[in-house]
N, C-alpha and C positions, 0 to 999 in steps of 0.2 A: 050745641055744636051745629054748624051749618056747612054743608058741602057746596063749594062753588067751583066754577070753571075759569081758568085763566083765559083772558081775551086780549086781543091787541088793542091798544089805545095809542094812536099816533105811532111812534117807533118803539114803544115800550109795552111790555105785558102789564095787565091790570087785573085786579080781582075786586068784585063788589063786596062790600061788607054790609051784611043785613042790619037793619035798624035795631033789632033785638040785641045783636052782638055789640053794636055801637053803644047802646044804652048800658048794657052789662059792663062794658069796659070803661064807661064814663068818658066816651069820646064824643066830639061834636064836629060838625062840618067846618071846614076852614081852619081846624086846629092843627098846629105843627106837630108832627110825629117823627120819630126816628125809626127807620126801617133797617134791620140788620139780619144777617144769617148767622145762626149759632147752632152748631152740631147738626147741620142739615135742616134746620127749621127756620122759618121766617118769623121774626119777632117785630111787632109794631108796638112802640111805646110812646106815650105823650112826652113832648119836650117841655120841661119846666120853664115857665117864663123867666126871662132875665130882667131883673129890675136894677136900675141905677139910682143912686141917691139923687142925682140931678133931675131925673124924670119924676121921681116921687115928690121932690120939693117943688117942682114946676106945677104939680097938681094941687098944691096948698093954696087956699084962699082964705079971706077973713070969714067967709060963711062956713067953711068946714074945719076951721081951726078950733081946738078945744082949749079950755082954760088950763093953767098950770095945775099940777097935782102935787100936793104936799104929802110926801111919803114918810115924814117924820125924821127923827135923828138916825144916824147910822146905828145898826144893831150888831155889827160884826166888824169885818175888816174891809168894808166897801171903800172904794176910792171916790172921792167927790171932787 
């Protein structure tokens, strides 16, 4: 635990997060986080990245495309 002091940053209050806390919380600089107040406490949580199928497909190239995988015949009630 690290005790910090709220300071003014522009028109908003700010608090510095020590490197050890950042590391323990698996946070990185320029990472999107959600800040909320719950039961009188300030909670900072990482925002899960939003992936779209179009963005993922746009990253596919011949160089990173893998060969088809043969999983064999259906073993249960799979729909093919």
